Steps between C-alpha positions, in 0.01 A plus 500: 500500500517708820782754554664480845617824654739462795558756775817635344322572179208659682734736682688589182175565311340708788816711505428615142150642573430868495217742562225589251156660535183302441187707426137404485254712304131535585211699358457844647181702549546682164506188281171579334568865430472641148827469313617197712587289201737766361672526847532119515664506156752758618561294812580204270733717289681604815541141607659419165741794549593380852575152366712650219694708762567183706309627806205258460599134486156341494152656445165356421127523550331229706193327360204379709331619807672687782620832627839480334490577126868515418855436630840652461851400598727805495880494492479779762467570871158517668530882509594521137213279402257726693638803318466325164138393578407848628595640166277260304227693320230243586601493867505881513148505351368247750438215259744276680638466850813307593687334783877450514683214671864423552603189302821308520577287200774378268652724228448354158178315590247533220188351359561199272490592129 
């Protein structure tokens, strides 16, 4: 069965969107430095805290080949997301780099359980 969305429904749904920040994570030049695993562990602990605080809606590592090794969707502005990422211990140590993008999406969207 195919769901049909008419123009009125489209306008109503689009009116509910709001801004978020989408972040891609890549390896930095310091990824192989001594102590990197401990910094990555603290990076993960911080991600759990950001989720618990409601600032980080979605986070996850990417598997496979490529320059992007993780993604985030923050319930924050682009500037707030940059500040959050700049404070990440693994970013500060040069293990990871990041890029931030403005994202417009629907409040309440989530991954299926």
